[in-house]
C-alpha positions in Angstrom: -15.0 -17.6 -4.9 -15.1 -14.8 -7.5 -18.7 -14.7 -9.1 -18.5 -15.1 -12.9 -20.4 -12.3 -14.6 -22.3 -12.6 -18.1 -19.6 -10.4 -19.6 -16.8 -12.8 -18.5 -18.6 -15.7 -20.1 -19.0 -13.6 -23.4 -15.3 -13.1 -23.3 -14.8 -16.6 -22.9 -16.9 -17.7 -25.6 -15.4 -15.2 -28.0 -11.8 -16.3 -26.8 -11.1 -12.8 -25.7 -10.3 -13.2 -22.0 -6.8 -13.8 -20.3 -5.6 -17.3 -20.2 -5.7 -17.0 -16.2 -9.5 -16.0 -16.6 -10.2 -18.9 -19.1 -8.7 -21.4 -16.7 -10.6 -20.0 -13.9 -13.8 -20.4 -15.8 -13.1 -23.9 -17.1 -12.6 -24.8 -13.5 -15.7 -23.2 -12.2 -17.7 -24.9 -15.3 -16.6 -28.5 -14.2 -18.3 -27.8 -10.7 -21.2 -25.4 -11.3 -24.4 -26.7 -13.1 -25.8 -23.1 -13.1 -22.8 -21.7 -14.9 -23.1 -24.7 -17.4 -26.6 -23.3 -18.2 -25.8 -20.0 -18.2 -23.0 -20.6 -20.8 -25.2 -23.0 -22.8 -27.9 -20.0 -23.1 -25.2 -17.4 -24.3 -23.9 -19.9 -26.9 -27.4 -20.4 -28.2 -27.9 -16.6 -28.3 -24.6 -15.9 -30.1 -25.3 -18.4 -32.7 -28.7 -16.9 -33.2 -27.3 -13.3 -33.6 -24.7 -14.6 -36.2 -27.7 -15.9 -38.3 -29.3 -12.4 -38.3 -29.0 -10.4 -41.5 -28.0 -6.9 -40.9 -29.4 -4.3 -43.2 -27.6 -1.1 -43.9 -29.3 2.1 -43.1 -31.3 3.8 -46.0 -29.6 6.6 -47.9 -32.1 9.1 -46.5 -30.9 8.0 -43.0 -27.4 8.6 -43.7 -27.9 11.8 -45.5 -30.1 13.1 -42.4 -27.1 12.0 -40.1 -24.4 13.8 -42.0 -26.5 17.0 -42.3 -27.2 16.9 -38.5 -23.4 16.3 -37.8 -22.5 19.2 -40.3 -24.9 21.6 -38.8 -23.6 20.6 -35.2 -19.9 21.4 -36.3 -20.9 24.7 -37.6 -22.5 25.8 -34.4 -19.3 25.1 -32.4 
C-alpha cells in the first residue's frame, strides 16, 4: 500500500488533488486511525493559520529590497 505523505493530505484538505488520489485517501482514512489523527492535526493547523493576521512589510524594507534588486541588475 502506498504511504500517504503530509503533502498529499494537505492537497486533499485544500481540494487540490486528483479524484483518483482523493478516493485513495478517503479509503485509507476509513481504515487507518493514525492517518485520521494526522489529518485532524493538519485541519487544526490550517484553521489556525487562517486566523493569523499577515502584516505587510514596512516601506523601508520594500525600498531596501528594490534598491538591492536594482543594484544587482546593474552589476550584470
